[in-house]
VOPAGU-2260 file (C-alpha; in pm, 1 decimal, decimal comma):
REM VOPAGU-2260
SITE   aa  ch    i         X         Y         Z
SITE  GLN   A    0    -641,6    -589,3   -1767,2
SITE  VAL   A    1    -566,8    -532,3   -1371,3
SITE  GLN   A    2    -705,4    -242,3   -1163,4
SITE  LEU   A    3    -568,3    -163,7    -830,7
SITE  VAL   A    4    -859,8      -5,2    -619,5
SITE  GLU   A    5    -689,9     186,7    -277,2
SITE  SER   A    6    -942,3     280,0      -4,3
SITE  GLY   A    7    -904,7     368,4     336,9
SITE  GLY   A    8    -709,3     725,2     343,6
SITE  GLY   A    9    -830,2    1027,4     528,1
SITE  LEU   A   10    -753,5    1289,8     753,9
SITE  VAL   A   11    -619,8    1170,4    1133,9
SITE  GLN   A   12    -475,3    1363,0    1422,7
SITE  PRO   A   13    -125,3    1267,6    1521,1
SITE  GLY   A   14    -113,7     933,7    1709,7
SITE  GLY   A   15    -408,7     839,1    1523,5
SITE  SER   A   16    -444,2     518,8    1310,6
SITE  LEU   A   17    -541,6     451,2     965,6
SITE  ARG   A   18    -618,9     136,8     775,5
SITE  LEU   A   19    -535,3     119,7     415,1
SITE  SER   A   20    -696,7    -147,1     131,7
SITE  CYS   A   21    -614,3    -217,6    -200,1
SITE  ALA   A   22    -780,1    -457,3    -412,3
SITE  ALA   A   23    -677,9    -606,1    -704,1
SITE  SER   A   24    -865,7    -730,9    -981,6
SITE  GLY   A   25    -904,1    -843,3   -1382,3
SITE  ASN   A   26    -743,7   -1122,0   -1526,1
SITE  ILE   A   27    -472,1   -1262,1   -1251,3
SITE  PHE   A   28    -306,3   -1533,9   -1268,8
SITE  ARG   A   29     -69,3   -1488,3    -961,3
SITE  ILE   A   30      25,7   -1221,7    -747,2
SITE  ASN   A   31     362,0   -1209,1    -693,5
SITE  ALA   A   32     405,6    -939,8    -449,5
SITE  MET   A   33     207,1    -651,4    -326,4
SITE  GLY   A   34     350,6    -332,9    -158,5
SITE  TRP   A   35     249,4      20,5     -57,8
SITE  TYR   A   36     429,6     330,9    -126,4
SITE  ARG   A   37     404,1     730,0     -69,4
SITE  GLN   A   38     481,3    1023,7    -240,3
SITE  VAL   A   39     485,6    1386,9    -146,5
SITE  LEU   A   40     439,5    1660,7    -375,4
SITE  GLY   A   41     746,0    1768,3    -510,4
SITE  LYS   A   42     951,2    1465,9    -389,1
SITE  GLN   A   43     998,0    1118,1    -518,0
SITE  ARG   A   44     780,7     830,0    -433,7
SITE  GLU   A   45     933,7     639,2    -185,5
SITE  LEU   A   46     871,5     252,7     -42,7
SITE  VAL   A   47     633,7     226,6     273,8
SITE  ALA   A   48     607,8    -168,3     302,3
SITE  THR   A   49     564,1    -502,1      13,0
SITE  ILE   A   50     482,3    -851,8     109,7
SITE  THR   A   51     583,3   -1124,8    -108,1
SITE  SER   A   52     341,1   -1414,0    -176,4
SITE  GLY   A   53     514,5   -1588,4      75,3
SITE  ILE   A   54     412,6   -1352,5     329,0
SITE  SER   A   55     772,3   -1222,7     360,3
SITE  THR   A   56     735,0    -854,3     451,9
SITE  ASN   A   57     996,3    -535,9     405,3
SITE  TYR   A   58     922,3    -224,5     580,0
SITE  ALA   A   59    1102,4     154,3     528,2
SITE  ASP   A   60    1310,6     262,0     851,6
SITE  SER   A   61    1061,5     560,0     944,0
SITE  VAL   A   62     755,8     315,7     975,2
SITE  LYS   A   63     902,9     -15,9    1133,3
SITE  GLY   A   64     675,3     -92,2    1437,4
SITE  ARG   A   65     413,2     165,6    1357,3
SITE  PHE   A   66     294,4      17,7    1037,0
SITE  THR   A   67     171,9    -342,2     949,2
SITE  ILE   A   68     122,9    -482,2     600,0
SITE  SER   A   69     -72,8    -780,4     549,5
SITE  ARG   A   70    -277,5    -936,0     287,0
SITE  ASP   A   71    -581,5   -1189,7     193,2
SITE  ASN   A   72    -483,8   -1386,3     -60,3
SITE  ALA   A   73    -833,5   -1533,6    -116,2
SITE  LYS   A   74    -961,0   -1185,1    -163,6
SITE  ASN   A   75    -648,4   -1047,4    -383,8
SITE  THR   A   76    -621,3    -772,8    -105,5
SITE  VAL   A   77    -335,6    -586,0     100,7
SITE  TYR   A   78    -388,0    -377,2     382,8
SITE  LEU   A   79    -156,5    -115,3     584,5
SITE  GLN   A   80    -266,0     -66,2     930,0
SITE  MET   A   81     -76,1     251,6    1014,7
SITE  ASN   A   82     -68,6     318,3    1370,8
SITE  SER   A   83      86,3     601,3    1588,8
SITE  LEU   A   84      54,9     832,2    1324,8
SITE  LYS   A   85     297,9    1153,1    1257,6
SITE  PRO   A   86     253,1    1447,6    1037,6
SITE  GLU   A   87     559,4    1348,3     833,1
SITE  ASP   A   88     341,1    1023,7     702,9
SITE  THR   A   89     118,3    1274,1     538,2
SITE  ALA   A   90     143,7    1160,3     161,1
SITE  VAL   A   91     -35,3    1004,3    -136,2
SITE  TYR   A   92      -9,0     648,6     -77,2
SITE  TYR   A   93       5,2     420,9    -398,5
SITE  CYS   A   94     -63,9      47,2    -391,9
SITE  ASN   A   95     179,0    -141,3    -607,2
SITE  GLY   A   96     154,8    -499,3    -742,2
SITE  ARG   A   97     389,2    -750,7    -904,3
SITE  ILE   A   98     123,9    -967,1   -1084,1
SITE  THR   A   99     132,6   -1231,0   -1318,1
SITE  THR   A  100    -122,5   -1221,2   -1621,7
SITE  LEU   A  101    -158,3   -1402,2   -1945,9
SITE  MET   A  102      59,1   -1147,8   -2084,2
SITE  GLY   A  103     303,7   -1216,0   -1821,4
SITE  LEU   A  104     446,0   -1029,0   -1505,4
SITE  ARG   A  105     390,1    -685,5   -1503,8
SITE  GLU   A  106     397,1    -381,9   -1224,8
SITE  TYR   A  107      63,4    -206,8   -1156,7
SITE  TRP   A  108      -1,6     107,5    -940,7
SITE  GLY   A  109    -363,9     212,6    -773,2
SITE  GLN   A  110    -473,7     565,3    -850,3
SITE  GLY   A  111    -338,4     707,9    -480,8
SITE  THR   A  112    -506,0     786,9    -185,1
SITE  GLN   A  113    -459,1    1074,1      80,3
SITE  VAL   A  114    -353,1    1031,7     409,9
SITE  THR   A  115    -316,0    1371,1     608,9
SITE  VAL   A  116    -179,7    1369,7     970,4
SITE  SER   A  117    -252,9    1686,8    1119,8
SITE  SER   A  118    -407,6    1872,3    1427,7
């Protein structure tokens, strides 16, 4: 079994910063890619940023220049540094991992962490 555990969400004022972390644990053979998605109640989950094992990154247009995704392969952890936060960034943020175990390649999700940007 693989678990993804997020941390770092909370309440922040517009213009502020937050750093999200997501640690993967379990019988992991290889982490192919990890990423962050977000969802607002009543709307579809949307991609925020992804990072491959080769450290190639991809960002949603709405967060380019403000958010930075990174990973620590030794710790099986991915981070999302969020700067210049806006009220429209308010959402539940979910960690996503495409991970290979002895059972093969599967997609895993964390439980989500709330980010609220408000004055």
